[in-house]
C-alpha positions in Angstrom: -5.6 -60.6 9.0 -5.7 -64.6 10.2 -8.3 -65.5 7.6 -6.4 -63.9 4.5 -3.2 -65.4 4.9 -2.6 -67.9 2.1 0.1 -70.0 3.1 0.0 -71.4 -0.9 0.8 -68.2 -2.0 4.6 -68.7 -3.6 4.7 -72.5 -4.0 4.3 -72.9 -7.6 6.0 -71.3 -10.5 5.4 -67.4 -11.4 2.2 -67.2 -12.7 0.8 -62.9 -13.1 -0.3 -61.4 -16.0 2.2 -59.8 -18.3 3.8 -56.1 -17.0 2.4 -53.2 -18.2 4.7 -49.7 -18.2 7.6 -49.7 -16.2 7.5 -53.0 -15.0 7.6 -54.6 -18.4 11.0 -53.4 -19.2 12.6 -55.5 -16.0 14.4 -59.0 -15.8 14.5 -61.9 -14.0 17.3 -63.8 -13.7 16.6 -66.1 -11.1 13.8 -69.0 -10.9 11.1 -67.6 -11.3 9.2 -69.2 -8.3 8.7 -68.4 -4.5 9.9 -72.1 -3.7 7.6 -71.2 -0.2 5.8 -74.6 0.8 2.0 -74.2 2.6 3.0 -76.2 5.8 2.7 -76.3 9.2 5.3 -73.5 10.7 5.2 -71.6 13.9 6.0 -68.1 14.2 9.7 -67.9 14.3 9.5 -71.7 15.4 11.9 -74.8 15.1 9.8 -76.8 13.2 8.0 -76.8 10.1 6.0 -79.6 8.9 4.7 -80.2 5.1 4.4 -83.1 2.5 6.9 -84.4 1.0 7.7 -85.4 -2.1 11.9 -84.3 -2.3 11.4 -81.6 -4.6 13.4 -78.6 -5.1 14.0 -77.0 -2.6 11.9 -77.3 0.1 10.7 -80.7 -0.6 7.1 -79.9 -1.0 6.3 -79.9 -4.9 7.1 -80.7 -8.0 10.1 -78.8 -9.4 13.2 -79.7 -10.2 16.7 -77.8 -9.1 16.8 -74.7 -11.0 19.1 -71.9 -11.1 17.6 -69.9 -13.8 14.3 -69.0 -15.6 11.3 -70.9 -15.4 11.6 -73.8 -13.2 11.3 -77.0 -14.8 8.6 -80.2 -12.9 10.4 -83.3 -11.9 7.0 -84.7 -11.1 4.1 -84.7 -13.1 1.4 -84.5 -10.8 1.7 -83.1 -7.1 2.7 -86.0 -4.8 4.2 -86.9 -1.3 6.0 -89.6 0.1 4.9 -89.2 4.0 5.2 -85.9 5.7 8.6 -84.4 7.2 10.1 -81.6 9.7 12.4 -78.6 9.0 11.6 -77.5 5.7 13.1 -74.8 4.1 11.1 -71.2 3.2 11.4 -69.6 -0.3 15.2 -70.1 -0.6 17.0 -70.7 -4.0 20.3 -73.1 -4.6 21.2 -74.0 -1.1 24.0 -76.4 0.4 22.1 -78.5 3.6 18.6 -79.6 3.1 16.2 -80.8 5.9 13.1 -82.6 5.9 14.1 -85.0 8.5 12.5 -87.5 10.3 9.5 -88.4 7.1 6.4 -90.2 9.0 4.0 -92.1 6.0 0.1 -93.0 7.2 0.4 -96.7 5.1 -2.2 -99.2 3.9 0.5 -100.5 1.6 3.0 -102.9 2.6 6.4 -101.3 3.8 8.0 -102.6 1.1 6.3 -99.4 -0.9 7.5 -97.1 1.2 9.7 -94.0 -0.8 6.5 -94.5 -3.3 4.8 -91.3 -3.9 0.9 -90.6 -4.1 -1.2 -88.2 -5.2 -1.9 -85.4 -3.3 -5.3 -83.9 -3.0 -7.7 -81.5 -1.0 -5.0 -80.0 0.3 -6.1 -77.6 3.0 -3.6 -75.1 4.6 -4.0 -72.4 7.2 -1.6 -70.2 9.7 -0.1 -73.4 11.9 -2.0 -76.1 10.2 -1.7 -78.3 6.8 -4.3 -81.1 5.4 -4.4 -83.3 2.3 -5.6 -86.5 1.6 -3.6 -89.4 0.0 -4.4 -91.0 -2.5 -5.3 -94.1 -0.5 -7.6 -92.6 1.1 -6.2 -91.7 4.2 -7.1 -87.7 5.4 -3.5 -86.5 7.0 -3.6 -82.7 8.7 -0.5 -82.0 10.8 -0.1 -78.7 13.2 3.0 -77.8 14.9 4.5 -76.4 17.8 7.8 -74.2 18.5 10.0 -77.6 19.2 7.1 -80.3 18.5 4.5 -81.3 15.5 1.5 -83.3 15.7 -0.1 -85.0 13.1 -3.3 -86.7 12.8 -4.3 -89.2 10.4 -7.3 -90.6 9.3 -8.1 -94.1 7.8 -10.3 -95.7 5.6 -10.8 -99.6 7.4 -8.6 -101.8 6.6 -6.9 -105.4 8.2 -3.1 -103.6 8.2 -3.1 -99.8 8.5 0.4 -98.3 9.7 2.3 -95.2 10.5 5.6 -95.5 9.3 8.8 -93.0 10.4 11.9 -93.6 8.9 14.8 -91.7 10.4 16.8 -92.5 7.5 14.7 -89.9 5.6 16.3 -86.4 4.5 16.8 -84.2 1.8 15.7 -83.6 -1.2 14.8 -86.6 -3.7 16.5 -84.8 -6.5 20.5 -85.4 -7.9 23.4 -84.8 -5.0 20.2 -83.4 -2.8 20.2 -86.7 -0.7 21.2 -86.3 3.1 23.1 -88.9 4.8 23.1 -89.5 8.3 26.7 -90.0 9.9 24.8 -91.9 13.1 22.1 -92.8 14.3 20.3 -94.5 17.0 16.4 -95.6 17.2 14.5 -96.6 20.9 10.9 -98.5 20.7 10.1 -98.2 24.5 6.5 -99.5 24.7 3.3 -98.1 24.9 3.2 -96.2 22.0 6.5 -94.9 22.7 10.0 -94.3 20.9 12.8 -91.8 20.7 16.1 -91.6 18.7 18.6 -89.0 17.6 20.0 -89.2 14.2 23.3 -87.5 13.4 23.5 -85.5 10.1 25.8 -82.6 8.8 27.6 -82.6 12.3 24.0 -81.9 14.4 22.3 -84.2 16.7 18.8 -84.2 16.5 16.8 -86.1 18.8 12.8 -86.9 18.7 10.6 -88.4 21.3 7.7 -89.8 19.4 3.8 -90.8 21.1 1.4 -92.3 18.7 -1.9 -93.0 19.8 -4.2 -95.3 17.3 -7.6 -95.1 18.7 -8.3 -91.0 19.3 -11.4 -88.7 18.4 -11.1 -87.4 15.6 -12.4 -85.0 13.8 -16.0 -86.7 12.7 -16.3 -87.5 16.4 -15.6 -89.6 19.2 -13.2 -92.9 18.8 -14.4 -96.4 19.3 -12.8 -98.8 20.9 -9.8 -100.8 18.3 -7.6 -103.2 19.0 -3.8 -101.7 20.2 -1.3 -101.3 17.2 1.8 -103.5 17.7 5.2 -101.4 17.7 7.8 -102.8 15.7 11.6 -101.8 14.7 12.5 -102.5 10.3 15.5 -101.9 9.1 15.9 -102.2 4.8 12.0 -102.5 4.9 12.3 -105.0 6.7 10.5 -105.9 10.2 12.4 -106.9 13.0 10.5 -109.4 15.3 11.2 -108.2 19.0 14.1 -105.5 18.3 13.7 -101.9 21.1 16.7 -100.6 19.8 18.8 -99.9 16.9 22.1 -98.6 16.3 24.6 -97.1 13.8 27.0 -95.7 14.6 29.1 -95.5 11.1 26.6 -94.6 7.5 27.5 -93.9 4.1 26.8 -93.1 1.0 27.1 -97.2 0.0 26.4 -98.7 3.1 22.9 -96.1 4.2 19.8 -98.9 4.2 16.6 -97.3 5.6 15.2 -97.8 8.8 13.2 -96.5 11.3 10.0 -98.0 13.4 5.9 -98.3 13.0 2.8 -98.4 14.2 0.6 -101.4 12.8 -2.4 -102.1 13.5 -6.1 -103.4 12.1 -8.1 -100.2 10.6 -11.8 -99.5 11.2 -13.2 -97.3 8.8 -12.8 -93.6 10.0 -10.2 -94.6 12.7 -7.8 -91.5 13.9 -4.4 -91.8 14.9 -2.8 -89.4 16.3 0.8 -89.2 15.9 3.5 -86.9 18.6 6.9 -85.2 18.3 8.7 -83.5 20.8 12.6 -82.7 18.7 15.3 -80.7 20.5 19.5 -80.7 19.1 20.4 -81.6 22.9 19.3 -85.0 23.1 16.1 -87.1 23.5 15.4 -85.8 27.3 15.3 -82.6 26.3 12.6 -83.5 23.2 10.7 -85.2 25.8 10.4 -82.1 27.5 10.0 -80.0 24.7 7.1 -82.7 23.5 5.7 -82.0 27.0 5.7 -78.3 27.5 3.6 -78.2 24.3 1.1 -79.8 26.3 1.6 -82.7 24.0 2.5 -85.8 26.1 1.5 -88.5 28.6 2.7 -90.1 31.8 3.5 -93.7 30.8 1.0 -96.0 30.7 -1.7 -94.0 31.0 -4.1 -93.1 28.1 -3.4 -91.0 25.3 -5.9 -87.2 25.0 -5.5 -86.4 21.9 -3.2 -82.9 21.7 -4.3 -82.0 18.1 -6.7 -79.0 17.9 -5.0 -77.7 21.0 -1.2 -77.3 19.8 -3.9 -75.9 16.7 -5.0 -73.2 18.2 -2.0 -71.9 20.6 0.1 -72.1 17.1 -2.9 -70.3 15.1 -2.9 -67.8 18.6 0.6 -67.2 18.6 0.0 -66.6 13.9 -2.6 -64.4 15.4 -0.5 -62.3 17.5 2.4 -61.8 15.1 0.6 -61.3 12.1 -1.8 -58.5 13.4 1.1 -56.8 14.6 0.8 -55.2 10.9 -3.0 -54.4 10.6 -4.0 -52.4 7.4 -7.3 -51.0 6.6 -8.5 -50.3 2.7 -7.3 -52.3 -0.4 -9.0 -54.5 -2.4 -9.2 -58.0 -1.0 -7.0 -59.2 -3.3 -4.1 -56.7 -2.1 -5.3 -57.4 1.7 -4.5 -61.6 0.7 -1.3 -60.8 -0.5 -0.3 -58.0 2.8 -1.2 -60.4 5.4 1.0 -63.3 3.3 4.1 -61.4 3.0 3.3 -60.9 7.1 2.9 -63.9 7.7 6.1 -65.4 5.1 8.1 -62.7 7.2 7.7 -64.3 10.4 8.6 -68.1 9.8 12.7 -67.9 9.2 14.6 -67.7 11.1 14.3 -70.4 12.9 14.9 -69.3 17.2 15.7 -72.3 19.7 15.7 -71.4 23.2 17.9 -73.1 24.8 19.5 -75.7 22.0 22.6 -75.0 20.6 24.4 -78.5 20.6 27.6 -76.8 19.8 28.2 -75.0 22.9 26.8 -76.5 26.6 25.4 -72.6 27.9 21.7 -71.7 27.6 19.8 -68.8 25.7 18.8 -68.2 22.2 20.2 -70.5 19.4 19.4 -69.6 15.8 19.4 -71.9 13.2 17.8 -71.4 9.4 19.1 -68.4 9.0 19.8 -69.6 5.2 21.8 -66.9 4.1 21.8 -63.3 6.0 22.6 -61.8 2.2 19.0 -62.5 1.8 16.8 -61.0 5.1 19.4 -58.0 6.2 18.1 -55.2 4.4 14.5 -55.6 5.2 13.2 -59.3 7.2 15.7 -58.1 10.1 14.6 -54.2 10.3 10.8 -55.6 10.0 11.6 -58.3 13.3 13.5 -55.3 15.2 9.8 -53.5 14.7 7.6 -56.1 15.3 9.0 -58.7 17.5 11.8 -57.0 19.6 12.2 -60.1 21.4 12.9 -62.1 19.1 15.0 -59.7 17.4 17.5 -59.3 20.8 17.3 -63.4 20.6 18.6 -63.6 17.6 21.2 -60.7 17.8 22.5 -62.4 20.8 22.7 -65.9 19.0 24.6 -64.1 16.2 27.1 -62.6 19.1 27.2 -66.2 20.7 28.4 -67.4 17.5 30.7 -65.1 17.0 32.6 -65.7 20.8 31.9 -69.7 20.2 33.3 -70.2 16.3 35.1 -67.1 15.5 32.7 -64.9 13.0 29.5 -63.3 12.5 27.6 -66.2 10.1 26.7 -65.4 6.8 24.1 -68.5 7.2 23.9 -70.6 10.0 21.7 -73.4 9.4 21.3 -76.7 10.9 23.9 -78.5 9.9 28.2 -77.5 9.6 30.2 -76.0 6.8 32.7 -73.5 6.0 29.6 -72.0 3.8 28.6 -69.8 6.8 30.9 -67.4 6.9 31.3 -65.4 3.6 30.6 -66.7 0.8 28.1 -64.4 -0.1 28.9 -61.0 1.4 30.5 -60.5 4.0 30.0 -58.7 7.4 26.5 -58.3 7.0 25.3 -58.4 11.1 26.9 -55.2 11.7 24.3 -53.6 10.1 21.3 -55.0 12.5 23.5 -54.5 15.5 24.5 -51.4 15.0 20.5 -50.1 14.7 19.5 -52.3 17.2 22.5 -49.8 19.5 20.4 -46.9 17.7 17.2 -47.8 18.4 18.3 -49.5 22.2 16.4 -53.1 20.7 18.1 -54.6 23.5 19.5 -54.9 27.4 23.4 -55.9 24.8 26.6 -55.5 26.5 27.6 -53.4 23.8 31.6 -52.9 25.1 31.2 -56.9 24.6 29.6 -57.1 21.2 32.3 -54.0 20.1 35.0 -56.4 20.5 33.3 -59.2 18.4 32.5 -56.5 15.7 35.5 -55.2 15.4 37.0 -59.1 15.0 35.2 -60.0 12.5 36.0 -57.4 10.4 39.4 -59.0 9.8 37.9 -62.7 9.5 37.8 -63.8 5.7 38.0 -60.8 3.1 38.7 -58.2 6.3 42.2 -58.5 6.1 42.5 -57.7 2.7 40.2 -54.8 3.1 42.2 -53.6 5.7 45.6 -54.0 4.1 44.7 -52.6 0.9 41.5 -51.0 0.9 39.8 -53.0 -1.8 38.9 -56.9 -2.3 37.1 -58.6 -4.9 34.6 -59.5 -5.9 33.9 -56.0 -5.1 31.0 -56.0 -3.4 32.7 -56.7 0.0 34.6 -54.2 -0.5 31.4 -52.1 -0.4 30.2 -54.5 2.4 33.6 -54.4 4.8 33.0 -50.1 4.4 29.7 -50.4 5.4 30.6 -52.0 8.4 33.8 -50.3 9.2 31.2 -47.4 9.4 28.4 -49.7 11.4 30.9 -50.7 13.9 32.5 -46.9 14.1 29.1 -45.6 15.2 28.6 -48.5 18.3 32.6 -47.9 19.0 31.7 -43.9 19.4 28.9 -44.9 21.6 30.8 -47.0 24.2 33.7 -44.5 24.0 36.4 -45.5 22.4 37.0 -42.4 20.3 40.4 -44.0 18.8 39.3 -47.1 17.3 36.1 -45.2 16.1 38.4 -42.8 14.3 40.3 -45.8 12.6 37.1 -47.6 12.0 35.5 -44.3 10.4 39.1 -43.8 7.6 38.6 -47.1 6.7 35.0 -47.0 6.1 35.7 -44.2 3.3 37.7 -46.8 1.7 34.0 -47.9 -0.3 35.4 -45.2 -3.0 37.9 -48.1 -4.4 35.3 -49.9 -5.5 34.1 -47.7 -8.1 35.2 -46.2 -11.1 35.3 -42.6 -11.4 35.2 -42.7 -15.3 32.2 -44.2 -15.1 30.2 -43.5 -11.4 30.0 -47.3 -11.2 31.3 -50.0 -9.6 35.2 -51.7 -11.2 35.0 -54.6 -12.8 34.6 -57.4 -10.9 32.8 -61.4 -10.2 29.7 -60.1 -8.8 27.5 -62.8 -7.3 24.3 -63.0 -9.1 24.6 -60.4 -10.7 26.9 -57.7 -12.7 27.7 -54.4 -11.5 25.1 -52.6 -12.2 23.0 -54.6 -10.3 25.3 -53.6 -7.1 25.8 -50.1 -8.1 23.5 -48.4 -6.5 22.8 -50.5 -3.5 22.5 -47.8 0.0 26.0 -46.3 1.0 26.7 -44.3 4.3 28.3 -41.4 2.0 25.3 -41.3 -0.2 26.3 -37.4 -0.7 29.8 -38.9 -1.9 28.8 -41.1 -4.3 26.4 -38.9 -6.0 29.2 -36.6 -6.2 31.1 -39.6 -8.1 29.0 -40.1 -10.4 28.7 -36.6 -11.5 26.0 -34.8 -9.2 21.8 -35.2 -8.3 21.4 -34.8 -12.8 23.9 -37.7 -13.5 23.0 -39.9 -11.0 19.2 -39.8 -11.6 20.3 -40.3 -15.4 22.2 -43.3 -14.5 19.0 -44.8 -12.0 16.3 -44.3 -14.4 18.5 -46.4 -17.0 18.7 -48.8 -14.9 15.3 -49.2 -14.0 14.2 -48.5 -17.6 12.5 -45.4 -18.3 11.2 -45.1 -21.7 12.8 -48.8 -22.1 10.9 -51.5 -24.4 9.7 -54.4 -22.9 12.4 -57.2 -22.3 11.3 -60.7 -22.5 12.0 -62.5 -19.7 14.0 -66.1 -19.7 11.8 -69.4 -20.5 12.1 -73.3 -19.7 16.2 -73.9 -19.0 17.5 -71.0 -20.8 20.7 -70.8 -22.6 24.3 -69.4 -22.1 23.3 -66.3 -24.9 20.0 -65.5 -23.6 21.0 -65.0 -19.8 24.3 -63.4 -21.5 21.5 -60.8 -23.6 19.9 -60.4 -20.7 22.0 -59.5 -17.9 23.6 -57.1 -20.8 20.6 -55.4 -20.3 22.0 -53.7 -17.3 18.2 -54.0 -15.6 16.9 -54.0 -12.7 15.9 -57.1 -11.7 13.0 -56.6 -10.5 12.2 -58.2 -6.8 13.0 -61.5 -8.9 16.6 -60.9 -7.1 18.3 -59.0 -3.7 21.5 -57.3 -4.2 19.1 -54.7 -6.0 15.9 -54.7 -4.6 16.4 -51.6 -2.1 17.4 -49.2 -5.4 14.6 -47.4 -5.8 15.2 -45.3 -2.9 18.7 -44.3 -3.7 16.4 -41.5 -6.1 15.5 -40.5 -2.6 19.3 -38.6 -2.0 18.7 -37.4 -5.6 16.2 -35.5 -4.3 13.6 -37.6 -6.6 11.1 -39.7 -4.7 9.4 -39.0 -7.3 10.9 -41.6 -9.4 10.8 -43.9 -6.5 6.9 -44.0 -6.0 7.2 -45.2 -9.9 9.6 -48.0 -8.9 7.6 -49.2 -6.2 4.0 -48.4 -7.4 5.0 -50.8 -10.8 6.3 -53.4 -7.8 3.6 -53.5 -5.9 1.2 -53.8 -8.5 3.0 -56.3 -11.4 5.3 -58.7 -9.7 3.0 -59.6 -6.6 -0.7 -62.0 -6.6 -2.5 -64.1 -5.2 -2.6 -67.9 -6.1 0.4 -70.2 -6.2 2.2 -68.3 -8.9 1.6 -65.1 -7.0 5.4 -64.3 -6.1 8.0 -62.8 -8.7 11.1 -65.0 -7.3 12.6 -67.3 -4.9 10.8 -65.3 -1.2 14.3 -66.6 0.4 13.8 -66.9 4.1 10.5 -63.8 3.9 13.4 -61.4 2.6 11.2 -60.7 0.0 8.0 -61.0 1.6 9.4 -58.3 4.0 10.1 -56.0 0.9 7.0 -55.9 -0.3 5.2 -55.3 3.9 7.8 -52.1 4.0 7.1 -50.6 0.5 3.1 -51.4 1.5 3.5 -48.8 4.6 5.1 -46.5 3.1 8.3 -47.5 4.9 12.0 -48.6 4.2 14.5 -49.3 6.6 18.2 -48.4 5.1 20.0 -51.4 7.0 22.4 -49.8 9.3 22.0 -46.6 9.0 19.0 -45.8 11.5 16.6 -44.4 9.0 13.3 -45.2 7.6 12.9 -43.6 4.2 9.3 -42.2 3.2 6.3 -43.0 0.2 3.5 -43.2 -1.0 2.1 -46.3 1.1 -0.5 -49.2 -0.6 -3.3 -49.1 2.3 -5.2 -45.5 2.8 -4.5 -46.9 7.1 -2.2 -49.2 8.6 -0.5 -49.3 12.1 2.7 -51.4 13.3 2.7 -52.4 16.3 6.2 -51.1 17.8 8.4 -51.3 20.8 7.0 -47.8 21.9 3.4 -49.0 21.2 1.6 -48.3 18.1 2.7 -46.3 14.6 -0.4 -45.4 12.8 0.3 -44.4 9.3 -2.3 -42.7 7.5 -2.5 -41.6 3.7 -5.1 -38.7 3.1 -6.1 -38.6 -0.5 -5.5 -42.6 -1.0 -7.4 -44.1 -3.4 -7.1 -47.8 -4.3 -4.6 -49.3 -6.4 -5.2 -52.8 -8.7 -2.7 -55.9 -7.8 -1.9 -59.1 -9.7 -4.0 -62.0 -9.4 -4.1 -65.9 -10.3 -6.9 -65.2 -12.7 -4.9 -62.0 -13.8 -7.9 -59.8 -12.8 -8.3 -58.2 -9.3 -11.7 -57.8 -9.9 -12.2 -55.3 -6.8 -9.8 -52.7 -8.1 -11.0 -49.8 -10.2 -9.7 -49.9 -14.0 -8.8 -46.0 -14.8 -6.0 -43.4 -13.1 -5.0 -46.2 -10.5 -2.9 -48.1 -12.5 -0.8 -44.8 -12.4 1.6 -44.7 -8.8 0.4 -41.3 -6.0 3.4 -39.3 -5.1 3.7 -38.1 -1.3 3.3 -34.3 -1.2 4.0 -34.2 2.7 3.9 -35.8 5.9 3.5 -34.9 9.7 4.0 -36.8 12.5 2.5 -36.1 15.1 1.7 -33.0 13.9 4.8 -31.7 13.2 5.6 -31.6 9.8 8.9 -33.7 8.4 10.9 -31.8 6.1 12.2 -34.0 4.5 11.1 -37.7 3.3 12.3 -39.9 6.0 12.7 -40.7 9.7 15.2 -42.3 12.0 14.6 -45.8 12.9 14.7 -44.7 16.8 11.3 -42.7 15.9 10.1 -44.9 14.2 10.3 -47.5 17.2 8.6 -44.7 19.8 5.2 -44.8 17.4 2.7 -41.9 16.8 1.0 -40.7 14.5 2.3 -40.7 10.5 0.1 -38.6 8.4 1.2 -39.2 4.7 -0.5 -36.4 2.0 -0.6 -38.3 -1.7 -1.5 -36.4 -5.0 -1.0 -37.5 -8.0 1.8 -35.4 -8.9 4.6 -34.6 -7.5 5.1 -31.2 -5.4 9.1 -31.3 -5.0 8.5 -32.9 -1.6 11.7 -34.4 -0.6 13.7 -32.0 -3.8 15.7 -29.3 -0.9 15.8 -31.5 2.2 17.6 -35.1 1.4 18.3 -38.1 4.0 21.3 -37.7 5.5 24.2 -39.5 4.1 26.3 -40.0 7.5 29.5 -40.9 6.1 32.1 -42.1 9.2 34.9 -39.5 8.8 37.3 -39.4 12.0 36.2 -36.3 14.1 
């Protein structure tokens, strides 16, 4: 599966064949681009490294900041001014941008630093990225969890150099720059340096080593003159300087600064740059470098480590991605599946013993771009296939609440008020409730419950408790559901009084709805309208359907939302105007997988006894909204939230976060094996037929062409030989593993009509 990963998927504007059928009726409001990057990453690791152009939002690529429609280009060609670290993965508009510590190999004078050169011959795989600059320098990057290793192969030149810009950060777009507040850089001699830059309120330290004459890909090294290390400021060399200190930097006073290594290069000479990072000082950065086997003793000759680090990271990726194995499917579909699994495991960054904000050790999760993006799909995937890291993430979130007073909605390597309740409220409660139900982690649940309960009173929570309703109205649903999740934990630990109080307040979800329409009340909505949020999965779906007028009325509303029988729509173009966007929103239509608010809505049909409709919607999305090539994603991957949706849907499973529940549908593969905490969950699809998928050239040549465009339906299911009365399973049961056999057919047979998924409204007992 590792060889089937294509890190370039999603790095460019969406380029998929025009959708047909149901998918043609969906409307995409967000930028039609995946916003991924092809750089070197380690599973859930601290560091990413990629070519840096300054484009939005990862620093890689050609795009300007776009919030709607097709992304606009800010650069004419694919280019780079160097290589940076800590890129985002698939996010959209967020306030913090990283891309710190730019490393640039040059044969040009230092005055040219900051210029960009065309990139050619790009190659990327899990854990490694390579490209050639216009100057002829071949550049290769790999990373460990807390380290980066660069390998540069130079052409012959009398004055080559590797320049480290410690002042670089952010993006080369308006208001996208990050300015360090304080900085210190020190040249230690013998090819070694260190420093700390304080950016967005966070100290980022590095320990750096450079060897300028090491064996490269083309063969053993030959002796060359040593390169000279020097500090520089404002593009001027500092002769004899060993240290730079900046105590107060402002936008108006910042001048670039850093260090460089310069000397003559013969043709094919290879230079290796090794960097350890830490949020706790240069000594820990150096220890992190040593832990990866990338450090050397002072005064000793350097041994190249690039290949060894790359192979260790490749092995980590093989282990993680291999926890989702599939059989069958065309090569194109397997590529999309493998890449989606890979993208699902890049973020969040979990760095052990690295919190700069509190002194105790333990996991520290940053680059949780927002919980809003990942809580429905990605966190359940981590809990299933990487339970240790999922447990570490939850422990880190509890510590954030303990130290800072809230469970975060977004938590990044930057301080900011938007950590806590901008997009949503109290989303961490869903993952904690599922972790308790599945016995995921040895968490002190009495202590966790204290923070879960306290968090419900923060932000909009106090207003919800006092008035039973909050605007934006989607926060009312968030808080009601979080009360349900917390009530389950409270009841399990024996606090019945608290559980009853929470359960009573969880029923206030009805206050968000207008009983006369069966939809949410008029309000402000983040990236959507009331239709997009009206079909989210609640803890009282039976009550929700009754409020809408019953099964048939609810199904009719869903059918209208998904565009059954509706004509094709036109997607927003480049820089769409307000009228064009307003007309699109007025469709009150499913936004496909271009956006998060309604990504779980296809499974709402299950509670109305119509899983056949779920099958139609999911099949249309898998067929028409994902594909191979750089333009293979329909919207922002959002730290893996979108890719995780694809993984679950392809397996025929969908997690309902916070409810200890999986819903079943027809899978996209004949057989799949999921490594879960209790062993293996084997999913076998009896009667499965191959299905096409979009490709960058518009054709999946390996796919059948006749009835394959029609969805298949789930007719019955067994788990370890026992029939399942309905198309759903508890999350705890899935985590124990077993053999799940799904019988498929061309026409639905009513399976799932009589036995609906549970609707565990947390009513007081």
